[in-house]
C-alpha positions in Angstrom: 23.0 -18.1 -3.0 22.5 -15.1 -0.2 24.0 -12.8 -2.5 21.6 -13.8 -5.1 18.6 -13.3 -2.7 19.9 -10.0 -1.7 20.2 -8.5 -5.2 16.8 -9.9 -5.9 15.4 -8.2 -2.9 16.9 -4.9 -3.7 16.1 -5.1 -7.1 12.5 -5.6 -6.3 12.6 -2.8 -3.8 13.9 -0.4 -6.1 11.6 -1.2 -8.8 8.6 -0.5 -6.6 9.6 2.8 -5.2 10.1 3.5 -9.0 6.7 2.2 -9.8 5.1 4.9 -7.1 6.9 7.9 -8.2 4.0 9.1 -10.4 1.3 8.8 -7.7 -0.6 11.6 -6.0 -0.6 12.1 -2.4 -4.1 10.6 -2.0 -2.8 7.6 -4.0 0.2 7.1 -2.1 -1.6 7.4 1.4 -4.1 5.0 -0.1 -1.2 2.4 -0.9 0.2 2.7 2.3 -3.0 2.2 4.2 -4.0 -0.8 1.9 -0.4 -2.3 2.9 -0.9 -1.6 6.8 -4.5 -2.8 6.5 -3.4 -6.0 4.8 -0.8 -6.7 7.5 -3.0 -5.9 10.3 -5.6 -8.3 8.9 -3.0 -11.0 8.4 -2.1 -10.4 12.2 -5.5 -10.6 13.5 -6.8 -13.7 11.4 -3.6 -15.4 10.5 -4.6 -15.9 6.9 -5.1 -14.7 3.4 -8.6 -13.7 4.0 -7.7 -11.3 6.8 -5.0 -10.0 4.4 -7.4 -9.3 1.6 -10.3 -7.7 3.9 -7.9 -5.7 5.8 -6.4 -4.3 2.5 -9.6 -3.7 1.0 -11.2 -2.0 4.0 -8.2 0.4 4.1 -8.0 1.2 0.5 -11.9 1.9 0.6 -11.5 4.2 3.4 -9.0 6.1 1.9 -10.9 6.5 -1.3 -13.8 7.7 0.5 -12.0 10.6 2.1 -12.4 13.7 -0.1 -9.2 15.0 -1.7 -8.9 18.7 -0.7 -6.3 19.4 -3.2 -8.5 18.6 -6.2 -12.1 19.5 -4.8 -11.0 23.4 -5.1 -11.0 24.0 -1.6 -7.9 25.3 0.4 
């Protein structure tokens, strides 16, 4: 049972990392921010509403920041 659970966890981790390999730098930072915002929202509110609100807020903030790499400025 424990071996099956560990194998499932490792498989899920490797699959999620492989899925993120084609993301741009901005998309990677947005994903990390959404995860951190969701975790912080859960800690502060203790429920799923805070998790969703925190993740959405962090993602919106990441998308609002201009991407210097693609805006032509260096």
